[in-house]
N, C-alpha and C positions, 0 to 999 in steps of 0.2 A: 155771294160767297160770305160776306159779313153776316148776313142773316143766319146762314148755316152754322157759323162759328158761335154766334150768340145762343142759338138753340142748343148746341152741344154743351156749352158752358153752363146753361141753365139746368140741363139734365144732370150734369155732373154735380152741381150744387145741391139739387133737391134729392139726389140719391145718396149723397154722402152723409153718414151719421153725424150727430151733433158734435161728438168729440173725435174728430178725425182730421188728419192733415195729409195733404199731398205735398211732397217735396222732391226736388231734383237731386238725384244721387250722383255726385261727381265721380264716384268709383266705377259705377256701372253705366253711366250715361242714360239712366232711366228714371222715371218717376216712382218714388217709393211711397207707400201708403201706410200711415200711422193711425191706429184706432185705439181708443181707450173706452172701456165699457162702464157706464154709470158713474163716471168721475169727471171732474173739471180741472182746469188749470188756469194759467194766466190768459191774458188777452191774445188774440190772434195777431201775430206780428206780420210786418210787411213782407217778410221772406216766406210766409206761409207756414211758419212753425208755431207751436204753442209752447211757451216756456212753462216748465214745472216749477211751482212755488215751493218754498222751503217746507220740509216736513209734509210732503204731499201724501196724504193717507188715502189709499184707494179703498179702504174698508174691506168688504167681502168680495170686491171685484178684482179683476185682473187687467193688466196692461199687455196688449199684444202689439209689438212694434216690429215693423220690417226693417227699420233703420233708425239708429239713435246716434246723435252727435252732441257731445257736451261742448259748450262754448269756452270752457276754461276760465270763466270770469268769476267763479264762485268765491265767496270769502272764506269757506272752510278749506280743509286740506284736500277734499275730494269733490269732484263735480257730480258724482252719482253715488248715493249711498242706498243700499237695499237692506232693510231691516225686517226681521220676523219678530213681531212683538206679542205673539199670542202665547209664548211660553212653551210651545211644543217643539221638541228637538228633532223630530223625525220627518220634517217637511222640507221640501225643496223651495228655497226662497227665490233663486234665480236659475232659470232653465234656458239653455241655448239649444234650439232645435228640438226634435223629438226622435222617437225610435225609428221613424221612417226617413228622417231628414237630419242627419247629424252635421251640424254646422260647426265652424271654427270660431274661436275667440282670438282676434288679432290684436296684439298689444305691441306698441312701439317703445314703451317705457318699462318700468319695473312693476311686478306684481308683488304686493306686500301683504302677508298674512299676519294679523295681530293675534291669531290663535286658531286652533282647529287644524284639520288635516286636509290634504288633497286626496279625495277618495274617488275611485272610478267604478266600484262594484266589481262584478265578475267579468271584467274586460281588461285587456292589456292597457297599461299606462305607458305611453311613449313620450320621452323627453328628447327633443331634438330630432333632426332628420339627416339625410345624406349631405346636406349643405352646411350643417352645423360644424364650426371649426373646433370647438372644445366645450366641455361642460365642467364647471367649477363648483364644488361644494365647499362652502365656507362656514365655519362655526367659530365660537369664541375661544376654542382651544383651552378650556379650563379643566377638562377631565377626560376620562376614558369613555369609550362607547359613544362618541358624539355622532358617528355615522353608523347606523345599525342596519344590517341586511339580514333577511331571513336565512335559515339554514338551507344549505345546498342551492343557494341562488346564483353562485358564481362557479362555473366549470372551466375546463381547459380552453374551450372556444372563446371565453370572454377575456382571457389573459394573454397578452403578447409577451411571452416569457423572454424573448430576446430584447425587450425594452425594459425589463425589471432590473434596474441597476441602481447603485448609489446607496440608499439608506438600507438599514437592516430590515429583513423580512422575517417576522415571527409568526409561525404557524402553530396554533394550539388545537389539540384534539382533532387533528386532520389525519387523513389516510396517508398512503404511500406517496412519495414524490418520485415521479418517473420521468427520466430524461433519456432521449436517444442521442444526445450530444454530450459535451463535457461540462461538468459543473465546476466552475472556477471560484475560488474564495481567496481573498487577500487577508482574511482573518482566521477564525477558528471554528471548526465544526464541533458543537457541544450539545450534549444531552443534559437537560436540567433535572436535578434530583437524583435519587437512588434508583436509576433505571438502567437497563442494559442497552448499550449502543451496538447495533448489529450492522456490519458492513458485508454486503454480498449475500448470497443464498446458495441453495444446493445446485442452482443452474449455472453458477459462475465457474468458468473453466480455469481461470487464473486470476491472481490478484497482484498487481505490480505497483510498487512504491518507488518513485523516482525522485532523487534529490540532485543537487549540483555536484555532489561528490568532492567538495573542497575541504572538508574537515571531518573530525571525529564527532560522534554523538549526533549524527544527522537523523537518525531514527531512534527515538527515545521511548522506552516502555517503563512503567513503574516497576518497582522491585517485586520479585516473586510472582509475576503474572504469567510466565511460561514454565510449565512443568514437563515431566517426561511424557505425559499423555499428549502433549501438544506438538511433539517433535517426532518425525518419522525417522527412526534411527536405522532403518533397513539399509540394504546394499543396492537397491534397485535405482533406476533412473529417477532423479529428482529427490532422492532421499539423502539424509545427512551421512555422507561417507566420502572418503577420499580427500576432501578438502581439509585444510588445517583448521583446527578449532583452538582458539587461544583462551586460556583461563587466567584470570588475575591470580597473583601469588596468594596462596592460602585459601583459595576458593574450592579446591577439590577435597572431598572428604575421604576418610580412610576406606580402604577396600573398594574404591570405585574403579580402579584399573587393575586388572589381573593379567596373567601372562598371555591369555588368549587374545587380549586387546592389543598386544604389541607384536608387530611384524618383525621376524628375525632380521638382524642386520640393520635395523633402522635407528637404533640408539648408538650414537658415537661417543667417544671419550669426552668430547666437549659438552655433551648434554648431562654429564654426571659430575659429581664431586669426588669420585673414586680415583685412586692412583694404583698402578699395578704392583708397586712394591719391588723389593729386591729380587733380581733374577726372573722377573715376569714382564712380559710385554703385552699390552692390550691393543689389539687392532680393532677393526670395525665391529666384528661380531665374534672375536676370539680372544681369550686370555691365554697367551702363549708363554710357556716356560722358556727361559733363555737356555742356550746350548749347554752351559756349564752344569745345569741341573740334571741333564740326562746323558752327558758325555763323560767318559772315564778312560784312563790309560793304565794298563797293567804291564809288567816287565819281568825278565829273568836274567840273572847274571851267572856266567859259566866261566870257570877257570880252565886253562889249558884245553881249549876245545879241539876235537879231532873229527875227521870225516866219518868216524864210526858212531858219533853221538846221535842218538835218536830218542828224544824224550817224549813219553806219552803223558797226556793229560796235564800239561803245565798250568792249565786254567779250566774252570768249569763254569758254564753259563747257567745261572740260577733262573734267569728270565730271558726272553728273546732279545737279541741284539744284532747289530750289524757292525762288522769291522770296517773302519774307514781308512786306516793308514798303518804302515809298519816303519819303525825307526830302529837303527842299530849302530853300535860303535865298537871298534876293536883296535888292538894295537898292531894287528896284521890282518891279512885277508881271510875272512870267514864267509863262505857261501852257504846260504840256508834258505828255508821257506817254512812258514807256518801252515798248518793243515787243520781244517775243520773235520772233526771225527764224530760222526753219528753212527759209527759201526763200520764205515768205509771212509778212511781219511781222503780228503781232497784238498789240493793246494788253494791257498787264498789268492794267489796271483800266478799267472802263467810264466812269469820270469822270476828267477831267484834273486834275492837281495844279497849283495856282496860288499860290505864295508871293507876298505883297504887302508889300514893304518889311519883310520878316521871314522867319519859318520856317513850314513847313507839312509835315504828315506824314500818310500814309495806311497804316494797318495792317490794313485790311479789304479786301484786294484781291479782286475778283471777276472778273478777266479771265484771261488765259493766263499763269499764274505758273510753270509747270513748264518746265524747260529740260533737254533731253536732252544727252548728251555730244556736242559739236560744234555746238550751237546758238549763235547770236550774239545780242547785245542791242543794239538801236538806240535812238536818242533823237530824238524829233520835237517841235520847238517849234511850238506852235499860234499863239500871239500874245504880244505884249509890250505894256506900257503905261508911260508916263512915262519912257521912255528909260532902261532899266536899264543899268548899267555892268558888272554881273557877276551870275552865278548859280552856285551850288554844288549839285550834285544827287548824292544817295547812295542806294543800294539795299542791303537786307540779305537774305541768303539762307542756306539750310541745305543741306548736302550730304545727298543721299538715302542714300548708303551709304559 
């Protein structure tokens, strides 16, 4: 058995290139093979590694390593420095894997770039994975545009809108902001500069503004921003009609309200500074003349009246009127009645009036009391008693118009 092992070891040694190392890999549990072509290093160490000397220049050759471990004992800041000193900027200095075998670079500490970019070419650059807790970008915070993203690189799917809270969010040169939920602001919605701020569109069926309703001026607009064209003054549903509109004193201009704008009977005395004046009474929608303006009383005095007295046309109606009462006084009994004569005399009351040594009055007339313009009034004495020496007869009437 020992002879077999010695033979295998000999074959391994003679077939291994001059600059090559076999080393046990604790991560895989296998032997890794290291080979450098055309270059040398330090002496072969007891653990089977070849230490790289400082400024190890491989010239035009390359190093191919299956596994590399730095011992961390270097005097410089870094255990491994790879330089490209030929002055050509378009070469790859350090390549991990190839197009057929894309390997990973595993780092437990920080990766520090003293300059240059992290470029991937025309392939996706992925930072983090499903196990990454968070990704933090830190800059010195001394100016704007410290984190720059290409145009259109962030869409709706990349933003958790329910998590965007707290600080102000400023969007410049962006398209529409669309939300299927409620947009809540504890501050102000503002459009910067002389631009139009549009709320809603032709698809909006209604626009509701809600406040707590605890005071005046809860919805404030600048002066002169709403004109006639902005208000639907019609009479249909949802139009400005019916409800009260209050104007501040002095705000209404001349000729803005005409009679067609005022409904009959809606202006009461308390809404005006007018008074009816003498012998006039102003009710809700009427200016009514008091009775003394259209009521009058006429009379006739007769000495030694007899039953044969029958006087024609003691009064003439110049305009239509209505007799409302008859009053008489005599020193003895005189029985009589007034008659409206339009060519055919008719009694003003169905019962004669008969003052007897005193006065008598009839205010409930049930005969012909109406006199048209041109009618006459007659007096017919029916009888007397106890030889009266005088009688005074009066009637009261109201003009019809």
